[in-house]
C-alpha positions as CSV (number, residue, x, y, z in Angstrom):
1,M,0.0,0.0,0.0
2,N,2.8,2.4,0.9
3,E,5.5,0.8,-1.4
4,T,6.6,3.5,-3.8
5,S,9.7,2.0,-5.2
6,R,11.0,-1.2,-6.8
7,Q,13.3,-1.8,-3.9
8,S,10.6,-1.5,-1.2
9,I,8.3,-4.0,-3.1
10,L,11.1,-6.6,-3.7
11,T,12.4,-6.4,-0.1
12,L,9.0,-6.9,1.6
13,P,9.2,-10.0,3.8
14,L,7.4,-13.0,2.4
15,T,4.1,-13.5,4.1
16,S,3.0,-16.9,5.4
17,K,0.2,-17.1,2.8
18,E,2.8,-16.5,0.0
19,V,5.1,-19.2,1.3
20,K,2.5,-21.9,2.0
21,S,0.3,-21.2,-1.1
22,T,-0.2,-24.2,-3.4
23,N,-0.9,-21.7,-6.3
24,R,2.3,-21.0,-8.1
25,N,0.7,-19.2,-11.0
26,K,-0.2,-15.8,-9.4
27,S,-0.2,-12.7,-11.4
28,A,1.4,-9.3,-10.5
29,Y,-2.1,-8.0,-9.7
30,H,-3.0,-10.9,-7.3
31,T,0.4,-10.5,-5.6
32,F,-0.3,-6.8,-5.1
33,V,-3.9,-7.4,-3.8
34,S,-2.7,-10.0,-1.3
35,I,-0.2,-7.6,0.3
36,Y,-2.6,-4.7,0.0
37,I,-5.3,-6.5,2.1
38,I,-2.8,-7.5,4.7
39,Q,-1.6,-3.9,5.1
40,F,-5.2,-2.6,5.1
41,N,-6.2,-4.9,7.9
42,Q,-3.3,-3.5,10.0
43,L,-4.7,0.1,9.7
44,S,-6.8,1.7,12.5
45,F,-10.5,2.0,12.1
46,H,-10.3,5.7,11.3
47,Q,-7.6,5.1,8.7
48,Q,-9.7,2.5,7.0
49,K,-12.7,4.8,7.2
50,E,-10.9,7.6,5.5
51,L,-9.7,5.3,2.6
52,L,-13.2,3.8,2.1
53,L,-14.9,7.2,2.1
54,N,-12.4,8.8,-0.2
55,E,-12.9,6.0,-2.8
56,N,-16.7,6.2,-2.5
57,I,-16.9,2.6,-1.4
58,H,-18.6,3.5,1.9
59,Q,-21.0,6.4,2.5
60,E,-20.7,9.0,5.3
61,F,-24.3,8.5,6.6
62,S,-23.6,4.9,7.7
63,Y,-20.9,6.2,10.0
64,L,-23.1,9.0,11.2
65,Q,-25.9,6.5,12.1
66,Y,-23.5,4.4,14.1
67,D,-22.1,7.5,15.9
68,H,-25.7,8.6,16.7
69,D,-26.9,5.3,18.0
70,P,-24.3,2.4,18.3
71,I,-26.9,0.2,20.0
72,I,-29.2,0.0,16.9
73,Y,-26.7,0.4,14.1
74,D,-23.7,-1.8,13.5
75,Q,-20.2,-0.3,13.1
76,P,-19.4,-0.1,9.4
77,K,-16.8,-2.6,8.4
78,A,-15.0,-3.3,5.2
79,S,-16.1,-6.5,3.6
80,A,-13.9,-8.7,1.4
81,T,-15.6,-7.2,-1.6
82,D,-14.9,-3.7,-0.3
83,K,-11.2,-4.5,0.1
84,M,-10.9,-6.0,-3.3
85,R,-12.6,-2.9,-4.9
86,L,-10.2,-0.6,-2.9
87,A,-7.2,-2.6,-4.0
88,S,-8.3,-2.6,-7.6
89,K,-8.6,1.2,-7.6
90,H,-5.1,1.6,-6.1
91,W,-3.7,-0.8,-8.6
92,G,-5.2,1.2,-11.5
93,R,-3.3,4.3,-10.3
94,L,0.1,2.5,-10.1
95,S,2.8,3.5,-12.6
96,H,4.1,1.0,-15.1
97,E,7.4,0.7,-13.3
98,L,5.7,-0.3,-10.0
99,K,3.5,-2.8,-11.7
100,E,6.6,-4.3,-13.3
101,S,8.1,-4.5,-9.8
102,W,5.0,-6.4,-8.5
103,L,5.5,-8.7,-11.5
104,E,9.1,-9.4,-10.4
105,R,7.8,-10.2,-6.9
106,S,5.1,-12.6,-8.3
107,T,7.8,-14.4,-10.3
108,T,9.9,-14.9,-7.2
109,I,6.9,-16.3,-5.3
110,N,5.9,-18.6,-8.2
111,N,9.4,-20.1,-8.2
112,L,9.1,-21.1,-4.5
113,P,8.7,-24.8,-3.8
114,I,5.2,-25.9,-2.9
115,W,5.0,-27.0,0.7
116,G,4.2,-30.7,1.1
117,E,4.7,-31.6,-2.5
118,F,7.1,-34.4,-3.4
119,D,9.6,-33.7,-6.2
120,E,10.8,-37.3,-6.3
121,L,9.7,-40.7,-5.2
122,P,10.6,-41.4,-1.5
123,P,13.1,-44.2,-1.2
124,E,10.6,-46.5,0.6
125,V,8.2,-46.3,-2.4
126,S,9.2,-49.1,-4.9
127,N,7.6,-50.2,-8.1
128,E,6.0,-53.0,-6.1
129,V,4.5,-50.6,-3.6
130,I,3.0,-48.5,-6.5
131,L,1.6,-51.6,-8.1
132,D,0.0,-52.7,-4.8
133,S,-1.5,-49.2,-4.4
134,I,-3.0,-49.3,-7.9
135,N,-4.5,-52.8,-7.4
136,L,-6.0,-51.7,-4.0
137,E,-7.6,-48.6,-5.5
138,Y,-8.9,-50.4,-8.5
139,T,-10.4,-53.2,-6.3
140,K,-12.1,-50.6,-4.2
141,F,-13.5,-48.9,-7.4
142,V,-14.8,-52.1,-8.8
143,S,-16.5,-53.0,-5.5
144,L,-18.2,-49.6,-5.2
145,M,-19.6,-49.6,-8.7
146,N,-20.6,-53.3,-8.6
147,R,-22.6,-52.6,-5.3
148,A,-24.3,-49.7,-7.0
149,L,-25.5,-51.8,-9.9
150,K,-26.8,-54.5,-7.6
151,R,-29.1,-52.2,-5.8
152,S,-32.6,-51.6,-7.0
153,P,-33.1,-48.2,-8.6
154,R,-35.1,-45.7,-6.5
155,F,-37.2,-42.8,-7.8
156,I,-35.8,-39.6,-6.4
157,D,-37.8,-36.4,-5.9
158,S,-38.0,-34.7,-9.3
159,V,-36.9,-31.4,-7.8
160,L,-33.5,-32.8,-7.1
161,F,-31.0,-31.8,-9.9
162,K,-27.4,-32.7,-10.7
163,T,-25.1,-30.4,-12.7
164,F,-22.8,-31.8,-15.4
165,G,-21.2,-28.9,-17.2
166,K,-23.9,-26.9,-18.9
167,E,-26.6,-29.5,-18.1
168,R,-28.9,-29.6,-15.1
169,I,-30.4,-33.1,-14.9
170,Q,-33.3,-34.4,-12.8
171,R,-32.2,-37.4,-10.8
172,R,-35.4,-39.4,-11.0
173,S,-34.5,-43.1,-11.3
174,L,-31.0,-42.5,-12.5
175,F,-28.1,-43.9,-10.5
176,F,-25.7,-41.3,-9.0
177,R,-22.3,-42.0,-7.4
178,S,-19.6,-39.6,-6.2
179,I,-16.2,-41.0,-5.2
180,H,-12.6,-39.9,-5.0
181,L,-10.6,-41.2,-7.9
182,N,-6.8,-41.8,-7.5
183,H,-4.8,-39.7,-9.9
184,V,-3.0,-42.8,-11.3
185,L,-6.3,-44.6,-11.9
186,K,-7.6,-41.5,-13.7
187,I,-4.6,-41.7,-16.1
188,I,-5.1,-45.5,-16.5
189,F,-8.8,-45.1,-17.4
190,F,-8.7,-41.9,-19.5
191,G,-5.1,-41.6,-20.6
192,P,-2.7,-38.6,-20.1
193,N,-4.7,-35.4,-20.5
194,Y,-7.8,-37.6,-21.4
195,S,-6.1,-38.8,-24.6
196,Y,-8.1,-42.1,-24.6
197,L,-11.4,-40.2,-25.1
198,R,-12.9,-39.3,-28.5
199,Q,-13.3,-35.7,-29.2
200,D,-17.1,-36.0,-29.3
201,E,-17.2,-37.7,-25.9
202,V,-15.9,-34.7,-24.1
203,V,-18.7,-32.2,-23.9
204,H,-17.4,-29.7,-21.4
205,R,-13.9,-28.9,-20.2
206,T,-12.4,-26.2,-17.9
207,K,-9.3,-26.1,-15.7
208,R,-11.4,-27.5,-12.9
209,C,-13.4,-30.3,-14.5
210,V,-14.1,-32.5,-17.5
211,V,-17.5,-33.8,-18.4
212,M,-18.0,-36.7,-20.8
213,H,-20.9,-38.5,-22.4
214,L,-20.6,-42.3,-23.1
215,H,-23.3,-44.2,-25.0
216,L,-22.4,-47.9,-25.2
217,H,-21.8,-50.4,-22.4
218,K,-19.0,-51.8,-24.7
219,R,-17.4,-48.4,-24.7
220,I,-17.5,-48.3,-20.9
221,Q,-16.0,-51.7,-20.8
222,E,-13.1,-50.5,-23.0
223,L,-12.3,-47.7,-20.6
224,F,-12.8,-49.3,-17.2
225,E,-12.3,-53.1,-17.6
226,K,-8.7,-54.0,-16.6
227,N,-7.4,-57.6,-16.3
228,E,-10.8,-59.0,-17.1
229,R,-12.5,-57.1,-14.2
230,N,-15.3,-54.7,-15.1
231,P,-16.7,-52.2,-12.5
232,F,-19.8,-51.8,-14.6
233,L,-20.7,-55.4,-15.2
234,V,-22.2,-57.5,-12.5
235,D,-24.1,-60.8,-12.4
236,T,-26.9,-61.3,-9.8
237,C,-29.6,-63.8,-9.1
238,G,-33.2,-62.5,-9.4
239,D,-36.5,-64.3,-9.2
240,N,-35.6,-67.7,-10.7
241,E,-33.3,-66.1,-13.3
242,D,-29.9,-64.8,-13.5
243,R,-29.5,-61.1,-14.5
244,T,-26.5,-59.3,-15.9
245,Y,-26.5,-55.6,-15.2
246,S,-24.4,-52.9,-16.8
247,C,-25.0,-49.3,-17.8
248,A,-25.5,-47.5,-21.2
249,G,-27.3,-44.6,-22.7
250,K,-31.0,-44.6,-21.8
251,V,-33.4,-43.9,-24.6
252,V,-37.2,-43.1,-24.5
253,V,-38.8,-43.5,-27.9
254,K,-42.3,-42.9,-29.2
255,K,-43.8,-45.1,-32.0
256,R,-45.3,-43.3,-34.9
257,G,-49.0,-44.0,-35.5
258,T,-49.7,-45.5,-32.1
259,R,-47.8,-42.8,-30.1
260,L,-46.9,-45.5,-27.5
261,E,-43.7,-44.8,-25.6
262,A,-41.0,-47.4,-24.7
263,N,-37.7,-47.3,-22.8
264,G,-34.5,-48.8,-24.1
265,Y,-30.8,-48.6,-24.1
266,V,-28.1,-47.9,-26.8
267,E,-26.6,-51.2,-28.1
268,K,-24.7,-49.9,-31.2
269,E,-23.6,-46.6,-32.6
270,E,-22.9,-46.1,-36.3
271,R,-22.2,-42.6,-37.5
272,N,-25.4,-40.7,-36.6
273,R,-27.6,-43.7,-35.9
274,F,-28.3,-45.7,-32.7
275,S,-29.4,-49.3,-32.4
276,V,-31.7,-49.3,-29.4
277,V,-32.8,-52.4,-27.5
278,L,-36.3,-51.9,-26.1
279,E,-37.7,-53.5,-22.9
280,N,-39.5,-56.1,-25.0
281,E,-36.1,-57.0,-26.5
282,E,-37.0,-55.6,-29.9
283,T,-34.1,-53.7,-31.6
284,V,-35.0,-50.5,-33.4
285,E,-32.9,-48.0,-35.4
286,V,-33.2,-44.3,-34.6
287,E,-31.4,-41.1,-35.4
288,K,-28.7,-40.2,-32.8
289,P,-29.6,-37.2,-30.7
290,Q,-27.2,-34.3,-31.0
291,F,-25.9,-32.5,-27.9
292,N,-25.4,-28.7,-28.1
293,K,-22.3,-28.0,-25.9
294,E,-23.0,-24.3,-25.7
295,S,-26.6,-24.5,-24.4
296,G,-26.3,-27.9,-22.7
297,R,-29.4,-29.2,-24.5
298,W,-30.3,-32.2,-26.7
299,L,-31.6,-31.9,-30.2
300,Y,-33.8,-34.8,-31.2
301,L,-33.7,-35.7,-34.9
302,S,-35.6,-38.2,-37.0
303,R,-35.9,-39.5,-40.5
304,E,-39.2,-40.0,-42.4
305,A,-38.4,-43.7,-42.7
306,D,-38.0,-44.3,-39.0
307,R,-40.7,-46.0,-37.1
308,F,-39.7,-44.4,-33.8
309,D,-38.9,-40.9,-32.6
310,V,-36.5,-40.3,-29.7
311,I,-38.2,-38.0,-27.2
312,E,-35.6,-38.3,-24.3
313,Y,-32.0,-39.4,-24.0
314,D,-29.7,-39.9,-21.0
315,P,-26.1,-40.9,-21.8
316,V,-23.7,-42.2,-19.1
317,R,-22.5,-38.9,-17.7
318,I,-19.1,-38.6,-16.0
319,K,-17.7,-35.5,-14.4
320,I,-14.1,-35.5,-13.2
321,L,-13.0,-32.7,-10.9
322,E,-9.4,-31.9,-10.8
323,K,-9.4,-32.0,-7.0
324,G,-10.0,-35.7,-7.3
325,N,-13.7,-36.4,-7.1
326,I,-15.5,-38.1,-10.0
327,H,-19.3,-38.1,-10.4
328,F,-21.3,-40.8,-12.3
329,L,-24.9,-40.4,-13.4
330,F,-26.3,-43.4,-15.4
331,Q,-29.2,-45.7,-16.1
332,R,-28.8,-49.4,-15.1
333,I,-29.6,-51.8,-17.9
334,N,-30.3,-55.5,-18.0
335,L,-28.0,-57.1,-20.6
336,K,-29.4,-59.8,-22.8
337,I,-26.5,-62.2,-22.9
């Protein structure tokens, strides 16, 4: 706040927040704001008041009200937003030379090591230990998803929504699971930087998350089945018959003429066409719905020759958060094997 030279900026003692931060991509502006807020908090009430009034962030009447009746009115305080606005105004008035000095300081901070981050494998961690860890994590993942598929679906209140990128989806009878995914498993499943995924499968991507749509149970098998174990394939015994459960894109179709509706799942995908297996085991061909990544909405298409129109579609939705959580939203299917 009071630094008026390059030397004073660069010789400021490093703060605890700067040293312990896990963000090593801070800009000159954010470095300045961090110091500015620390120094602002060290000012007296009257010094803070003067700054806030001079910049028209606070109004005089709020202080007069408090002075007149402190029992009824709260003492005006600078909120986090107020402090950010104040810092932004001061930053805008800095000279180019001072802004360059703050850039030098941010570069110094960004080059500091990150506390608690390993830069090499500890000597006690061998290849065997890493392999054991991967196997334990994968076994846990298989167990969690197998148990989810074995449970009977429950209808959830229709007001409950889940967000996957640009989409807000009603839970209804869809299965939802949220688990923590080991970083190594994420690479094994999806490849470095998600290179195992097709371009059309990734429908939303930011620095913080990736959202994908998968349609076929065979495609899910390709990604997640390792060493003949499949988290999304489970055999169970029902009423006098064995059932094999998996998950795939859920389709609701309406038959032309009769207007009767039927549920099914996507069995095959060829260009812009889906082969859909209905509940009565009939297989029908329909036009593949198109997903608009900008609006987060589905466009349902059809051909004149088709006997069925798609009126609703739910792919297997997967959202991976960079902090480690992974969300699944899918429809369980009964495979006819």
